[in-house]
PyMOL CGO cylinders between C-alpha atoms (Angstrom):
from pymol import cmd
from pymol.cgo import CYLINDER

trace = [
    CYLINDER, 107.48, 199.81, 149.87, 106.41, 200.64, 153.48, 0.3, 1, 1, 1, 1, 1, 1,
    CYLINDER, 106.41, 200.64, 153.48, 108.80, 201.79, 155.96, 0.3, 1, 1, 1, 1, 1, 1,
    CYLINDER, 108.80, 201.79, 155.96, 108.33, 198.53, 157.84, 0.3, 1, 1, 1, 1, 1, 1,
    CYLINDER, 108.33, 198.53, 157.84, 109.69, 196.63, 154.79, 0.3, 1, 1, 1, 1, 1, 1,
    CYLINDER, 109.69, 196.63, 154.79, 112.68, 198.89, 153.84, 0.3, 1, 1, 1, 1, 1, 1,
    CYLINDER, 112.68, 198.89, 153.84, 115.93, 197.00, 153.44, 0.3, 1, 1, 1, 1, 1, 1,
    CYLINDER, 115.93, 197.00, 153.44, 118.31, 198.09, 156.06, 0.3, 1, 1, 1, 1, 1, 1,
    CYLINDER, 118.31, 198.09, 156.06, 121.97, 198.19, 155.12, 0.3, 1, 1, 1, 1, 1, 1,
    CYLINDER, 121.97, 198.19, 155.12, 123.93, 195.36, 156.80, 0.3, 1, 1, 1, 1, 1, 1,
    CYLINDER, 123.93, 195.36, 156.80, 126.30, 196.36, 159.54, 0.3, 1, 1, 1, 1, 1, 1,
    CYLINDER, 126.30, 196.36, 159.54, 129.87, 196.43, 158.34, 0.3, 1, 1, 1, 1, 1, 1,
    CYLINDER, 129.87, 196.43, 158.34, 132.04, 193.62, 160.10, 0.3, 1, 1, 1, 1, 1, 1,
    CYLINDER, 132.04, 193.62, 160.10, 134.25, 194.69, 162.78, 0.3, 1, 1, 1, 1, 1, 1,
    CYLINDER, 134.25, 194.69, 162.78, 137.08, 192.38, 162.80, 0.3, 1, 1, 1, 1, 1, 1,
    CYLINDER, 137.08, 192.38, 162.80, 138.90, 193.95, 165.58, 0.3, 1, 1, 1, 1, 1, 1,
    CYLINDER, 138.90, 193.95, 165.58, 135.92, 193.48, 167.93, 0.3, 1, 1, 1, 1, 1, 1,
    CYLINDER, 135.92, 193.48, 167.93, 135.73, 189.88, 166.69, 0.3, 1, 1, 1, 1, 1, 1,
    CYLINDER, 135.73, 189.88, 166.69, 139.34, 189.29, 167.58, 0.3, 1, 1, 1, 1, 1, 1,
    CYLINDER, 139.34, 189.29, 167.58, 138.89, 190.87, 171.02, 0.3, 1, 1, 1, 1, 1, 1,
    CYLINDER, 138.89, 190.87, 171.02, 135.91, 188.60, 171.74, 0.3, 1, 1, 1, 1, 1, 1,
    CYLINDER, 135.91, 188.60, 171.74, 138.02, 185.53, 170.73, 0.3, 1, 1, 1, 1, 1, 1,
    CYLINDER, 138.02, 185.53, 170.73, 140.82, 186.72, 173.11, 0.3, 1, 1, 1, 1, 1, 1,
    CYLINDER, 140.82, 186.72, 173.11, 138.26, 187.36, 175.91, 0.3, 1, 1, 1, 1, 1, 1,
    CYLINDER, 138.26, 187.36, 175.91, 137.05, 183.76, 175.58, 0.3, 1, 1, 1, 1, 1, 1,
    CYLINDER, 137.05, 183.76, 175.58, 140.61, 182.33, 175.54, 0.3, 1, 1, 1, 1, 1, 1,
    CYLINDER, 140.61, 182.33, 175.54, 141.41, 184.18, 178.75, 0.3, 1, 1, 1, 1, 1, 1,
    CYLINDER, 141.41, 184.18, 178.75, 138.16, 183.03, 180.31, 0.3, 1, 1, 1, 1, 1, 1,
    CYLINDER, 138.16, 183.03, 180.31, 139.05, 179.52, 179.39, 0.3, 1, 1, 1, 1, 1, 1,
    CYLINDER, 139.05, 179.52, 179.39, 142.58, 179.80, 180.91, 0.3, 1, 1, 1, 1, 1, 1,
    CYLINDER, 142.58, 179.80, 180.91, 141.11, 181.34, 184.03, 0.3, 1, 1, 1, 1, 1, 1,
    CYLINDER, 141.11, 181.34, 184.03, 138.50, 178.61, 184.56, 0.3, 1, 1, 1, 1, 1, 1,
    CYLINDER, 138.50, 178.61, 184.56, 140.93, 175.79, 183.88, 0.3, 1, 1, 1, 1, 1, 1,
    CYLINDER, 140.93, 175.79, 183.88, 143.81, 177.26, 185.94, 0.3, 1, 1, 1, 1, 1, 1,
    CYLINDER, 143.81, 177.26, 185.94, 146.21, 176.54, 183.07, 0.3, 1, 1, 1, 1, 1, 1,
    CYLINDER, 146.21, 176.54, 183.07, 149.02, 178.92, 182.30, 0.3, 1, 1, 1, 1, 1, 1,
    CYLINDER, 149.02, 178.92, 182.30, 149.61, 177.45, 178.86, 0.3, 1, 1, 1, 1, 1, 1,
    CYLINDER, 149.61, 177.45, 178.86, 149.04, 179.85, 175.91, 0.3, 1, 1, 1, 1, 1, 1,
    CYLINDER, 149.04, 179.85, 175.91, 147.27, 178.68, 172.82, 0.3, 1, 1, 1, 1, 1, 1,
    CYLINDER, 147.27, 178.68, 172.82, 149.75, 178.52, 169.81, 0.3, 1, 1, 1, 1, 1, 1,
    CYLINDER, 149.75, 178.52, 169.81, 149.41, 180.96, 167.03, 0.3, 1, 1, 1, 1, 1, 1,
    CYLINDER, 149.41, 180.96, 167.03, 151.03, 180.93, 163.61, 0.3, 1, 1, 1, 1, 1, 1,
    CYLINDER, 151.03, 180.93, 163.61, 151.36, 184.49, 162.43, 0.3, 1, 1, 1, 1, 1, 1,
    CYLINDER, 151.36, 184.49, 162.43, 152.10, 185.04, 158.83, 0.3, 1, 1, 1, 1, 1, 1,
    CYLINDER, 152.10, 185.04, 158.83, 154.29, 188.21, 158.52, 0.3, 1, 1, 1, 1, 1, 1,
    CYLINDER, 154.29, 188.21, 158.52, 155.58, 190.24, 155.56, 0.3, 1, 1, 1, 1, 1, 1,
    CYLINDER, 155.58, 190.24, 155.56, 158.16, 192.34, 157.37, 0.3, 1, 1, 1, 1, 1, 1,
    CYLINDER, 158.16, 192.34, 157.37, 159.47, 193.68, 160.77, 0.3, 1, 1, 1, 1, 1, 1,
    CYLINDER, 159.47, 193.68, 160.77, 157.42, 196.98, 160.78, 0.3, 1, 1, 1, 1, 1, 1,
    CYLINDER, 157.42, 196.98, 160.78, 154.09, 195.24, 160.27, 0.3, 1, 1, 1, 1, 1, 1,
    CYLINDER, 154.09, 195.24, 160.27, 154.90, 192.51, 162.80, 0.3, 1, 1, 1, 1, 1, 1,
    CYLINDER, 154.90, 192.51, 162.80, 155.85, 195.08, 165.52, 0.3, 1, 1, 1, 1, 1, 1,
    CYLINDER, 155.85, 195.08, 165.52, 152.52, 196.31, 166.83, 0.3, 1, 1, 1, 1, 1, 1,
    CYLINDER, 152.52, 196.31, 166.83, 150.98, 192.91, 166.07, 0.3, 1, 1, 1, 1, 1, 1,
    CYLINDER, 150.98, 192.91, 166.07, 153.46, 191.07, 168.44, 0.3, 1, 1, 1, 1, 1, 1,
    CYLINDER, 153.46, 191.07, 168.44, 153.04, 193.78, 171.10, 0.3, 1, 1, 1, 1, 1, 1,
    CYLINDER, 153.04, 193.78, 171.10, 149.23, 193.21, 171.01, 0.3, 1, 1, 1, 1, 1, 1,
    CYLINDER, 149.23, 193.21, 171.01, 149.15, 189.47, 170.89, 0.3, 1, 1, 1, 1, 1, 1,
    CYLINDER, 149.15, 189.47, 170.89, 152.29, 187.96, 172.43, 0.3, 1, 1, 1, 1, 1, 1,
    CYLINDER, 152.29, 187.96, 172.43, 150.99, 187.86, 176.08, 0.3, 1, 1, 1, 1, 1, 1,
    CYLINDER, 150.99, 187.86, 176.08, 148.01, 185.87, 175.01, 0.3, 1, 1, 1, 1, 1, 1,
    CYLINDER, 148.01, 185.87, 175.01, 149.49, 183.43, 172.37, 0.3, 1, 1, 1, 1, 1, 1,
    CYLINDER, 149.49, 183.43, 172.37, 152.57, 181.29, 171.95, 0.3, 1, 1, 1, 1, 1, 1,
    CYLINDER, 152.57, 181.29, 171.95, 153.58, 182.97, 168.66, 0.3, 1, 1, 1, 1, 1, 1,
    CYLINDER, 153.58, 182.97, 168.66, 155.51, 181.59, 165.76, 0.3, 1, 1, 1, 1, 1, 1,
    CYLINDER, 155.51, 181.59, 165.76, 156.08, 184.05, 162.99, 0.3, 1, 1, 1, 1, 1, 1,
    CYLINDER, 156.08, 184.05, 162.99, 155.85, 182.50, 159.44, 0.3, 1, 1, 1, 1, 1, 1,
    CYLINDER, 155.85, 182.50, 159.44, 157.70, 184.49, 156.79, 0.3, 1, 1, 1, 1, 1, 1,
    CYLINDER, 157.70, 184.49, 156.79, 156.33, 183.36, 153.39, 0.3, 1, 1, 1, 1, 1, 1,
    CYLINDER, 156.33, 183.36, 153.39, 156.51, 186.13, 150.74, 0.3, 1, 1, 1, 1, 1, 1,
    CYLINDER, 156.51, 186.13, 150.74, 157.59, 185.02, 147.25, 0.3, 1, 1, 1, 1, 1, 1,
    CYLINDER, 157.59, 185.02, 147.25, 155.61, 188.07, 145.84, 0.3, 1, 1, 1, 1, 1, 1,
    CYLINDER, 155.61, 188.07, 145.84, 158.51, 190.37, 147.04, 0.3, 1, 1, 1, 1, 1, 1,
    CYLINDER, 158.51, 190.37, 147.04, 160.64, 191.66, 144.29, 0.3, 1, 1, 1, 1, 1, 1,
    CYLINDER, 160.64, 191.66, 144.29, 163.59, 191.73, 143.76, 0.3, 1, 1, 1, 1, 1, 1,
    CYLINDER, 163.59, 191.73, 143.76, 165.09, 188.92, 145.94, 0.3, 1, 1, 1, 1, 1, 1,
    CYLINDER, 165.09, 188.92, 145.94, 167.41, 191.49, 147.52, 0.3, 1, 1, 1, 1, 1, 1,
    CYLINDER, 167.41, 191.49, 147.52, 164.28, 193.27, 148.80, 0.3, 1, 1, 1, 1, 1, 1,
    CYLINDER, 164.28, 193.27, 148.80, 162.88, 190.02, 150.09, 0.3, 1, 1, 1, 1, 1, 1,
    CYLINDER, 162.88, 190.02, 150.09, 166.19, 189.23, 152.02, 0.3, 1, 1, 1, 1, 1, 1,
    CYLINDER, 166.19, 189.23, 152.02, 166.43, 192.82, 153.34, 0.3, 1, 1, 1, 1, 1, 1,
    CYLINDER, 166.43, 192.82, 153.34, 162.87, 192.59, 154.93, 0.3, 1, 1, 1, 1, 1, 1,
    CYLINDER, 162.87, 192.59, 154.93, 163.65, 189.22, 156.31, 0.3, 1, 1, 1, 1, 1, 1,
    CYLINDER, 163.65, 189.22, 156.31, 166.79, 190.45, 157.93, 0.3, 1, 1, 1, 1, 1, 1,
    CYLINDER, 166.79, 190.45, 157.93, 164.96, 193.43, 159.36, 0.3, 1, 1, 1, 1, 1, 1,
    CYLINDER, 164.96, 193.43, 159.36, 162.47, 191.09, 160.90, 0.3, 1, 1, 1, 1, 1, 1,
    CYLINDER, 162.47, 191.09, 160.90, 165.19, 188.72, 162.35, 0.3, 1, 1, 1, 1, 1, 1,
    CYLINDER, 165.19, 188.72, 162.35, 166.87, 191.75, 163.83, 0.3, 1, 1, 1, 1, 1, 1,
    CYLINDER, 166.87, 191.75, 163.83, 163.73, 193.05, 165.42, 0.3, 1, 1, 1, 1, 1, 1,
    CYLINDER, 163.73, 193.05, 165.42, 162.60, 189.76, 166.87, 0.3, 1, 1, 1, 1, 1, 1,
    CYLINDER, 162.60, 189.76, 166.87, 165.98, 189.59, 168.54, 0.3, 1, 1, 1, 1, 1, 1,
    CYLINDER, 165.98, 189.59, 168.54, 165.86, 192.87, 170.23, 0.3, 1, 1, 1, 1, 1, 1,
    CYLINDER, 165.86, 192.87, 170.23, 162.24, 193.71, 170.94, 0.3, 1, 1, 1, 1, 1, 1,
    CYLINDER, 162.24, 193.71, 170.94, 161.42, 192.85, 174.55, 0.3, 1, 1, 1, 1, 1, 1,
    CYLINDER, 161.42, 192.85, 174.55, 157.95, 191.60, 173.86, 0.3, 1, 1, 1, 1, 1, 1,
    CYLINDER, 157.95, 191.60, 173.86, 159.30, 188.88, 171.36, 0.3, 1, 1, 1, 1, 1, 1,
    CYLINDER, 159.30, 188.88, 171.36, 162.31, 188.02, 173.54, 0.3, 1, 1, 1, 1, 1, 1,
    CYLINDER, 162.31, 188.02, 173.54, 160.31, 187.75, 176.77, 0.3, 1, 1, 1, 1, 1, 1,
    CYLINDER, 160.31, 187.75, 176.77, 157.51, 185.68, 175.22, 0.3, 1, 1, 1, 1, 1, 1,
    CYLINDER, 157.51, 185.68, 175.22, 159.92, 183.45, 173.19, 0.3, 1, 1, 1, 1, 1, 1,
    CYLINDER, 159.92, 183.45, 173.19, 158.50, 184.35, 169.76, 0.3, 1, 1, 1, 1, 1, 1,
    CYLINDER, 158.50, 184.35, 169.76, 159.90, 181.95, 167.10, 0.3, 1, 1, 1, 1, 1, 1,
    CYLINDER, 159.90, 181.95, 167.10, 160.51, 182.46, 163.37, 0.3, 1, 1, 1, 1, 1, 1,
    CYLINDER, 160.51, 182.46, 163.37, 159.99, 179.99, 160.55, 0.3, 1, 1, 1, 1, 1, 1,
    CYLINDER, 159.99, 179.99, 160.55, 161.23, 181.01, 157.07, 0.3, 1, 1, 1, 1, 1, 1,
    CYLINDER, 161.23, 181.01, 157.07, 159.55, 179.31, 154.18, 0.3, 1, 1, 1, 1, 1, 1,
    CYLINDER, 159.55, 179.31, 154.18, 160.91, 179.03, 150.65, 0.3, 1, 1, 1, 1, 1, 1,
    CYLINDER, 160.91, 179.03, 150.65, 161.26, 181.79, 148.19, 0.3, 1, 1, 1, 1, 1, 1,
    CYLINDER, 161.26, 181.79, 148.19, 160.42, 181.14, 144.53, 0.3, 1, 1, 1, 1, 1, 1,
    CYLINDER, 160.42, 181.14, 144.53, 158.87, 184.22, 142.71, 0.3, 1, 1, 1, 1, 1, 1,
    CYLINDER, 158.87, 184.22, 142.71, 157.34, 181.75, 140.21, 0.3, 1, 1, 1, 1, 1, 1,
    CYLINDER, 157.34, 181.75, 140.21, 154.95, 180.64, 142.95, 0.3, 1, 1, 1, 1, 1, 1,
    CYLINDER, 154.95, 180.64, 142.95, 153.66, 184.26, 142.98, 0.3, 1, 1, 1, 1, 1, 1,
    CYLINDER, 153.66, 184.26, 142.98, 153.16, 184.51, 139.26, 0.3, 1, 1, 1, 1, 1, 1,
    CYLINDER, 153.16, 184.51, 139.26, 151.51, 181.10, 139.08, 0.3, 1, 1, 1, 1, 1, 1,
    CYLINDER, 151.51, 181.10, 139.08, 149.05, 181.81, 142.03, 0.3, 1, 1, 1, 1, 1, 1,
    CYLINDER, 149.05, 181.81, 142.03, 148.08, 185.21, 140.77, 0.3, 1, 1, 1, 1, 1, 1,
    CYLINDER, 148.08, 185.21, 140.77, 148.10, 184.36, 136.93, 0.3, 1, 1, 1, 1, 1, 1,
    CYLINDER, 148.10, 184.36, 136.93, 149.13, 187.88, 136.23, 0.3, 1, 1, 1, 1, 1, 1,
    CYLINDER, 149.13, 187.88, 136.23, 151.18, 186.97, 133.20, 0.3, 1, 1, 1, 1, 1, 1,
    CYLINDER, 151.18, 186.97, 133.20, 148.00, 185.62, 131.42, 0.3, 1, 1, 1, 1, 1, 1,
    CYLINDER, 148.00, 185.62, 131.42, 145.71, 188.42, 132.69, 0.3, 1, 1, 1, 1, 1, 1,
    CYLINDER, 145.71, 188.42, 132.69, 147.60, 191.71, 131.84, 0.3, 1, 1, 1, 1, 1, 1,
    CYLINDER, 147.60, 191.71, 131.84, 144.89, 193.86, 133.17, 0.3, 1, 1, 1, 1, 1, 1,
    CYLINDER, 144.89, 193.86, 133.17, 145.79, 192.70, 136.69, 0.3, 1, 1, 1, 1, 1, 1,
    CYLINDER, 145.79, 192.70, 136.69, 149.28, 194.12, 136.21, 0.3, 1, 1, 1, 1, 1, 1,
    CYLINDER, 149.28, 194.12, 136.21, 147.94, 197.73, 136.24, 0.3, 1, 1, 1, 1, 1, 1,
    CYLINDER, 147.94, 197.73, 136.24, 145.44, 197.43, 139.04, 0.3, 1, 1, 1, 1, 1, 1,
    CYLINDER, 145.44, 197.43, 139.04, 145.72, 199.62, 142.05, 0.3, 1, 1, 1, 1, 1, 1,
    CYLINDER, 145.72, 199.62, 142.05, 146.30, 197.93, 145.40, 0.3, 1, 1, 1, 1, 1, 1,
    CYLINDER, 146.30, 197.93, 145.40, 143.37, 196.14, 147.07, 0.3, 1, 1, 1, 1, 1, 1,
    CYLINDER, 143.37, 196.14, 147.07, 142.23, 194.71, 143.74, 0.3, 1, 1, 1, 1, 1, 1,
    CYLINDER, 142.23, 194.71, 143.74, 141.96, 191.18, 142.47, 0.3, 1, 1, 1, 1, 1, 1,
    CYLINDER, 141.96, 191.18, 142.47, 145.68, 190.82, 142.03, 0.3, 1, 1, 1, 1, 1, 1,
    CYLINDER, 145.68, 190.82, 142.03, 146.20, 191.59, 145.76, 0.3, 1, 1, 1, 1, 1, 1,
    CYLINDER, 146.20, 191.59, 145.76, 143.48, 189.29, 146.78, 0.3, 1, 1, 1, 1, 1, 1,
    CYLINDER, 143.48, 189.29, 146.78, 144.95, 186.46, 144.97, 0.3, 1, 1, 1, 1, 1, 1,
    CYLINDER, 144.95, 186.46, 144.97, 148.40, 187.29, 146.58, 0.3, 1, 1, 1, 1, 1, 1,
    CYLINDER, 148.40, 187.29, 146.58, 146.81, 187.44, 150.05, 0.3, 1, 1, 1, 1, 1, 1,
    CYLINDER, 146.81, 187.44, 150.05, 145.21, 184.10, 149.46, 0.3, 1, 1, 1, 1, 1, 1,
    CYLINDER, 145.21, 184.10, 149.46, 148.17, 182.05, 148.19, 0.3, 1, 1, 1, 1, 1, 1,
    CYLINDER, 148.17, 182.05, 148.19, 150.48, 183.26, 151.07, 0.3, 1, 1, 1, 1, 1, 1,
    CYLINDER, 150.48, 183.26, 151.07, 147.68, 182.74, 153.76, 0.3, 1, 1, 1, 1, 1, 1,
    CYLINDER, 147.68, 182.74, 153.76, 146.98, 179.28, 152.24, 0.3, 1, 1, 1, 1, 1, 1,
    CYLINDER, 146.98, 179.28, 152.24, 150.59, 178.22, 152.69, 0.3, 1, 1, 1, 1, 1, 1,
    CYLINDER, 150.59, 178.22, 152.69, 150.63, 179.69, 156.19, 0.3, 1, 1, 1, 1, 1, 1,
    CYLINDER, 150.63, 179.69, 156.19, 147.40, 177.77, 157.12, 0.3, 1, 1, 1, 1, 1, 1,
    CYLINDER, 147.40, 177.77, 157.12, 148.69, 174.52, 155.63, 0.3, 1, 1, 1, 1, 1, 1,
    CYLINDER, 148.69, 174.52, 155.63, 151.78, 174.86, 157.90, 0.3, 1, 1, 1, 1, 1, 1,
    CYLINDER, 151.78, 174.86, 157.90, 149.67, 175.62, 160.94, 0.3, 1, 1, 1, 1, 1, 1,
    CYLINDER, 149.67, 175.62, 160.94, 147.36, 172.60, 160.38, 0.3, 1, 1, 1, 1, 1, 1,
    CYLINDER, 147.36, 172.60, 160.38, 150.30, 170.30, 159.70, 0.3, 1, 1, 1, 1, 1, 1,
    CYLINDER, 150.30, 170.30, 159.70, 152.01, 171.34, 162.90, 0.3, 1, 1, 1, 1, 1, 1,
    CYLINDER, 152.01, 171.34, 162.90, 149.08, 171.48, 165.19, 0.3, 1, 1, 1, 1, 1, 1,
    CYLINDER, 149.08, 171.48, 165.19, 148.76, 175.15, 165.83, 0.3, 1, 1, 1, 1, 1, 1,
    CYLINDER, 148.76, 175.15, 165.83, 145.60, 176.26, 167.71, 0.3, 1, 1, 1, 1, 1, 1,
    CYLINDER, 145.60, 176.26, 167.71, 145.31, 179.55, 165.66, 0.3, 1, 1, 1, 1, 1, 1,
    CYLINDER, 145.31, 179.55, 165.66, 146.59, 181.29, 162.59, 0.3, 1, 1, 1, 1, 1, 1,
    CYLINDER, 146.59, 181.29, 162.59, 146.38, 184.77, 161.20, 0.3, 1, 1, 1, 1, 1, 1,
    CYLINDER, 146.38, 184.77, 161.20, 148.38, 187.33, 159.21, 0.3, 1, 1, 1, 1, 1, 1,
    CYLINDER, 148.38, 187.33, 159.21, 149.91, 190.91, 159.87, 0.3, 1, 1, 1, 1, 1, 1,
    CYLINDER, 149.91, 190.91, 159.87, 148.65, 192.06, 156.51, 0.3, 1, 1, 1, 1, 1, 1,
    CYLINDER, 148.65, 192.06, 156.51, 145.59, 193.92, 157.89, 0.3, 1, 1, 1, 1, 1, 1,
    CYLINDER, 145.59, 193.92, 157.89, 147.83, 196.31, 159.63, 0.3, 1, 1, 1, 1, 1, 1,
    CYLINDER, 147.83, 196.31, 159.63, 148.41, 198.17, 156.48, 0.3, 1, 1, 1, 1, 1, 1,
    CYLINDER, 148.41, 198.17, 156.48, 145.91, 200.89, 155.25, 0.3, 1, 1, 1, 1, 1, 1,
    CYLINDER, 145.91, 200.89, 155.25, 146.70, 199.71, 151.74, 0.3, 1, 1, 1, 1, 1, 1,
    CYLINDER, 146.70, 199.71, 151.74, 145.41, 196.09, 152.41, 0.3, 1, 1, 1, 1, 1, 1,
    CYLINDER, 145.41, 196.09, 152.41, 141.65, 195.07, 152.32, 0.3, 1, 1, 1, 1, 1, 1,
    CYLINDER, 141.65, 195.07, 152.32, 140.67, 193.66, 155.63, 0.3, 1, 1, 1, 1, 1, 1,
    CYLINDER, 140.67, 193.66, 155.63, 137.42, 192.39, 154.28, 0.3, 1, 1, 1, 1, 1, 1,
    CYLINDER, 137.42, 192.39, 154.28, 139.28, 190.29, 151.73, 0.3, 1, 1, 1, 1, 1, 1,
    CYLINDER, 139.28, 190.29, 151.73, 141.85, 189.13, 154.22, 0.3, 1, 1, 1, 1, 1, 1,
    CYLINDER, 141.85, 189.13, 154.22, 139.28, 187.93, 156.74, 0.3, 1, 1, 1, 1, 1, 1,
    CYLINDER, 139.28, 187.93, 156.74, 137.12, 186.25, 154.08, 0.3, 1, 1, 1, 1, 1, 1,
    CYLINDER, 137.12, 186.25, 154.08, 140.13, 184.30, 152.99, 0.3, 1, 1, 1, 1, 1, 1,
    CYLINDER, 140.13, 184.30, 152.99, 141.00, 183.26, 156.46, 0.3, 1, 1, 1, 1, 1, 1,
    CYLINDER, 141.00, 183.26, 156.46, 137.59, 182.13, 157.35, 0.3, 1, 1, 1, 1, 1, 1,
    CYLINDER, 137.59, 182.13, 157.35, 137.18, 180.22, 154.07, 0.3, 1, 1, 1, 1, 1, 1,
    CYLINDER, 137.18, 180.22, 154.07, 140.47, 178.37, 154.63, 0.3, 1, 1, 1, 1, 1, 1,
    CYLINDER, 140.47, 178.37, 154.63, 139.38, 177.43, 158.16, 0.3, 1, 1, 1, 1, 1, 1,
    CYLINDER, 139.38, 177.43, 158.16, 135.97, 176.07, 156.89, 0.3, 1, 1, 1, 1, 1, 1,
    CYLINDER, 135.97, 176.07, 156.89, 137.43, 174.39, 153.83, 0.3, 1, 1, 1, 1, 1, 1,
    CYLINDER, 137.43, 174.39, 153.83, 136.98, 170.61, 153.88, 0.3, 1, 1, 1, 1, 1, 1,
    CYLINDER, 136.98, 170.61, 153.88, 139.76, 168.20, 153.46, 0.3, 1, 1, 1, 1, 1, 1,
    CYLINDER, 139.76, 168.20, 153.46, 140.01, 166.45, 150.03, 0.3, 1, 1, 1, 1, 1, 1,
    CYLINDER, 140.01, 166.45, 150.03, 138.59, 163.28, 151.72, 0.3, 1, 1, 1, 1, 1, 1,
    CYLINDER, 138.59, 163.28, 151.72, 135.57, 165.26, 152.73, 0.3, 1, 1, 1, 1, 1, 1,
    CYLINDER, 135.57, 165.26, 152.73, 136.43, 165.34, 156.29, 0.3, 1, 1, 1, 1, 1, 1,
    CYLINDER, 136.43, 165.34, 156.29, 135.99, 168.60, 158.13, 0.3, 1, 1, 1, 1, 1, 1,
    CYLINDER, 135.99, 168.60, 158.13, 139.17, 170.77, 158.43, 0.3, 1, 1, 1, 1, 1, 1,
    CYLINDER, 139.17, 170.77, 158.43, 141.37, 170.07, 161.45, 0.3, 1, 1, 1, 1, 1, 1,
    CYLINDER, 141.37, 170.07, 161.45, 141.19, 172.14, 164.63, 0.3, 1, 1, 1, 1, 1, 1,
    CYLINDER, 141.19, 172.14, 164.63, 143.34, 175.31, 163.57, 0.3, 1, 1, 1, 1, 1, 1,
    CYLINDER, 143.34, 175.31, 163.57, 141.11, 178.33, 163.84, 0.3, 1, 1, 1, 1, 1, 1,
    CYLINDER, 141.11, 178.33, 163.84, 141.63, 181.59, 161.96, 0.3, 1, 1, 1, 1, 1, 1,
    CYLINDER, 141.63, 181.59, 161.96, 141.97, 184.65, 164.23, 0.3, 1, 1, 1, 1, 1, 1,
    CYLINDER, 141.97, 184.65, 164.23, 139.97, 187.54, 162.65, 0.3, 1, 1, 1, 1, 1, 1,
    CYLINDER, 139.97, 187.54, 162.65, 141.77, 190.81, 162.69, 0.3, 1, 1, 1, 1, 1, 1,
    CYLINDER, 141.77, 190.81, 162.69, 142.12, 194.40, 161.45, 0.3, 1, 1, 1, 1, 1, 1,
    CYLINDER, 142.12, 194.40, 161.45, 145.33, 195.27, 163.13, 0.3, 1, 1, 1, 1, 1, 1,
    CYLINDER, 145.33, 195.27, 163.13, 145.30, 198.82, 161.74, 0.3, 1, 1, 1, 1, 1, 1,
    CYLINDER, 145.30, 198.82, 161.74, 142.34, 199.65, 164.19, 0.3, 1, 1, 1, 1, 1, 1,
    CYLINDER, 142.34, 199.65, 164.19, 142.76, 201.12, 167.59, 0.3, 1, 1, 1, 1, 1, 1,
    CYLINDER, 142.76, 201.12, 167.59, 145.88, 202.97, 166.44, 0.3, 1, 1, 1, 1, 1, 1,
    CYLINDER, 145.88, 202.97, 166.44, 147.62, 199.77, 165.29, 0.3, 1, 1, 1, 1, 1, 1,
    CYLINDER, 147.62, 199.77, 165.29, 149.22, 201.21, 162.07, 0.3, 1, 1, 1, 1, 1, 1,
    CYLINDER, 149.22, 201.21, 162.07, 150.37, 204.36, 163.99, 0.3, 1, 1, 1, 1, 1, 1,
    CYLINDER, 150.37, 204.36, 163.99, 151.98, 202.15, 166.70, 0.3, 1, 1, 1, 1, 1, 1,
    CYLINDER, 151.98, 202.15, 166.70, 153.80, 200.20, 163.95, 0.3, 1, 1, 1, 1, 1, 1,
    CYLINDER, 153.80, 200.20, 163.95, 155.40, 203.49, 162.83, 0.3, 1, 1, 1, 1, 1, 1,
    CYLINDER, 155.40, 203.49, 162.83, 156.32, 204.45, 166.29, 0.3, 1, 1, 1, 1, 1, 1,
    CYLINDER, 156.32, 204.45, 166.29, 157.90, 201.11, 167.04, 0.3, 1, 1, 1, 1, 1, 1,
    CYLINDER, 157.90, 201.11, 167.04, 159.76, 201.26, 163.76, 0.3, 1, 1, 1, 1, 1, 1,
    CYLINDER, 159.76, 201.26, 163.76, 161.21, 204.66, 164.66, 0.3, 1, 1, 1, 1, 1, 1,
    CYLINDER, 161.21, 204.66, 164.66, 162.08, 203.49, 168.13, 0.3, 1, 1, 1, 1, 1, 1,
    CYLINDER, 162.08, 203.49, 168.13, 163.96, 200.43, 166.95, 0.3, 1, 1, 1, 1, 1, 1,
    CYLINDER, 163.96, 200.43, 166.95, 165.32, 201.97, 163.77, 0.3, 1, 1, 1, 1, 1, 1,
    CYLINDER, 165.32, 201.97, 163.77, 163.51, 199.59, 161.51, 0.3, 1, 1, 1, 1, 1, 1,
    CYLINDER, 163.51, 199.59, 161.51, 163.83, 200.20, 157.77, 0.3, 1, 1, 1, 1, 1, 1,
    CYLINDER, 163.83, 200.20, 157.77, 160.40, 200.84, 156.22, 0.3, 1, 1, 1, 1, 1, 1,
    CYLINDER, 160.40, 200.84, 156.22, 159.93, 199.88, 152.58, 0.3, 1, 1, 1, 1, 1, 1,
    CYLINDER, 159.93, 199.88, 152.58, 158.10, 202.33, 150.30, 0.3, 1, 1, 1, 1, 1, 1,
    CYLINDER, 158.10, 202.33, 150.30, 156.11, 199.73, 148.22, 0.3, 1, 1, 1, 1, 1, 1,
    CYLINDER, 156.11, 199.73, 148.22, 154.04, 196.67, 149.01, 0.3, 1, 1, 1, 1, 1, 1,
    CYLINDER, 154.04, 196.67, 149.01, 156.49, 194.09, 147.55, 0.3, 1, 1, 1, 1, 1, 1,
    CYLINDER, 156.49, 194.09, 147.55, 155.56, 192.70, 144.10, 0.3, 1, 1, 1, 1, 1, 1,
    CYLINDER, 155.56, 192.70, 144.10, 157.02, 194.13, 140.82, 0.3, 1, 1, 1, 1, 1, 1,
    CYLINDER, 157.02, 194.13, 140.82, 153.70, 195.69, 139.96, 0.3, 1, 1, 1, 1, 1, 1,
    CYLINDER, 153.70, 195.69, 139.96, 153.34, 197.63, 143.24, 0.3, 1, 1, 1, 1, 1, 1,
    CYLINDER, 153.34, 197.63, 143.24, 156.99, 198.75, 142.80, 0.3, 1, 1, 1, 1, 1, 1,
    CYLINDER, 156.99, 198.75, 142.80, 155.96, 200.35, 139.52, 0.3, 1, 1, 1, 1, 1, 1,
    CYLINDER, 155.96, 200.35, 139.52, 152.87, 202.07, 140.69, 0.3, 1, 1, 1, 1, 1, 1,
]
cmd.load_cgo(trace, "trace")
């Protein structure tokens, strides 16, 4: 094969740059229209620490509603503790208070997690390290619920805080979000107008900033992802 015909490796996606371009377009549209109204964003969140740096980055651009849907978290006491930390943080963090960030808490049923991931019937998934297929299914079923809520309630955008963690796979998260956005309705009609906001929130020091904010506001930081299998690993 000649040098002219060598297959060049594809450039790795940069989701942070994709997000910044989208934000630039939003700000340009606001400027050209003279409108002060922010586009609405449904932000799926798993805890207070992961939400902190994400809210700091996005709240001035978007009218944010945090969506807490995490039936994967085990045990329920852990789920409730993370929720309480999130509520506490939203009530004292100046960025969330000044920008009127809202919180929606969805239902908790751990059977939803087991059903969506099928881990009981595929034992090999139970011993996977993080970022594997079990985690991908877990991202998807939570993001699907968030996206459904965003569409039903007319949000302009939706995304998730999950990519702020170094233990989460940003490629999988963004692929799921894009697929949800493009997925047609059962009737065959195109999906409604809610747009997935690409992200890799750990970039540009995002994860480090989340640890700084956690320390500043005394946020309790959990030491495992959430499900019973990550608890054991």
